[in-house]
C-alpha positions as CSV (number, residue, x, y, z in Angstrom):
1,X,-0.3,23.8,58.4
2,X,1.3,25.5,55.6
3,X,4.7,24.5,57.0
4,X,3.6,20.8,57.5
5,X,2.6,20.8,53.7
6,X,5.9,22.4,52.5
7,X,7.8,19.9,54.9
8,X,5.7,17.0,53.2
9,X,6.2,18.4,49.5
10,X,9.9,18.8,50.1
11,X,10.1,15.2,51.6
12,X,8.3,13.8,48.4
13,X,10.4,15.8,46.4
14,X,13.7,14.5,47.8
15,X,12.4,11.1,47.6
16,X,11.5,11.4,44.1
17,X,15.1,12.8,43.2
18,X,16.6,10.0,45.4
19,X,14.7,7.5,43.6
20,X,15.4,9.1,40.2
21,X,19.3,9.0,40.8
22,X,19.3,5.2,42.2
23,X,17.2,3.9,39.3
24,X,17.4,6.2,36.3
25,X,19.2,3.8,33.9
26,X,16.6,1.4,34.6
27,X,13.9,3.9,33.9
28,X,15.5,4.9,30.7
29,X,15.9,1.6,29.4
30,X,12.0,0.8,30.1
31,X,11.2,4.1,28.3
32,X,13.5,3.2,25.2
33,X,11.7,-0.3,25.1
34,X,8.4,1.3,25.2
35,X,9.6,3.9,22.3
36,X,10.6,1.0,20.3
37,X,7.4,-0.9,20.5
38,X,5.3,2.2,19.7
39,X,7.7,2.8,16.9
40,X,7.1,-1.0,15.7
41,X,3.3,-0.3,15.7
42,X,3.7,2.9,13.8
43,X,5.8,0.9,11.1
44,X,3.2,-1.9,11.0
45,X,0.4,0.8,10.7
46,X,2.0,2.5,7.9
47,X,3.0,-0.9,6.1
48,X,-0.6,-1.7,6.1
49,X,-1.8,1.8,5.0
50,X,0.5,1.7,2.1
51,X,-0.6,-1.6,1.2
52,X,-4.2,-0.7,1.0
53,X,-3.5,2.3,-1.1
54,X,-1.4,0.2,-3.5
55,X,-4.2,-2.3,-3.6
56,X,-6.5,0.4,-4.5
57,X,-4.6,1.7,-7.2
58,X,-3.8,-1.8,-8.6
59,X,-7.7,-2.3,-8.6
60,X,-8.4,0.8,-10.5
61,X,-5.6,-0.1,-13.0
62,X,-7.1,-3.4,-13.2
63,X,-10.7,-2.2,-14.0
64,X,-9.0,0.3,-16.8
65,X,-7.2,-2.7,-18.5
66,X,-10.4,-5.0,-18.3
67,X,-12.1,-2.3,-20.3
68,X,-9.3,-1.9,-22.7
69,X,-9.1,-5.7,-23.3
70,X,-12.8,-6.0,-23.8
71,X,-12.8,-3.3,-26.4
72,X,-9.6,-4.9,-28.1
73,X,-11.3,-8.2,-27.8
74,X,-14.6,-6.8,-29.7
75,X,-12.3,-5.3,-32.3
76,X,-10.8,-8.5,-32.9
77,X,-14.0,-10.3,-33.4
78,X,-15.0,-7.8,-36.1
79,X,-11.5,-8.3,-37.7
80,X,-12.0,-12.1,-37.6
81,X,-15.5,-11.9,-39.2
82,X,-14.2,-9.5,-42.0
83,X,-11.4,-12.0,-42.5
84,X,-13.8,-15.0,-42.8
85,X,-15.9,-13.1,-45.4
86,X,-12.8,-12.3,-47.8
87,X,-12.6,-15.7,-49.5
88,X,-16.3,-15.0,-50.7
89,X,-15.1,-11.9,-52.7
90,X,-12.3,-13.0,-54.4
91,X,-12.4,-13.9,-57.9
92,X,-11.3,-17.4,-59.1
93,X,-7.7,-17.6,-60.5
94,X,-8.1,-18.4,-64.5
95,X,-5.8,-19.9,-66.9
96,X,-3.1,-17.6,-68.1
97,X,-2.9,-15.5,-64.7
98,X,0.8,-15.1,-65.3
99,X,0.2,-13.2,-68.5
100,X,-1.6,-10.2,-66.7
């Protein structure tokens, strides 16, 4: 029984070796195509991942800039109100102003 199993195993091994020798170029080409396609998927995944990180970073920066813009707008509104009130505090120009 053991001899039969060993002979079957030797036959399978010989057949696989023969098949490999006859078609290894095709098998290597198929393996190369599979590797190329998987590399393409990996590239796509990395591009999407990096794009998401960039968008998140930009959204954070956008929120900071929006807060800064709101603060500066409030400061500008205060300055506009002060500028509108300035003419009422001015003294009228009198005759002989050039002599002072």
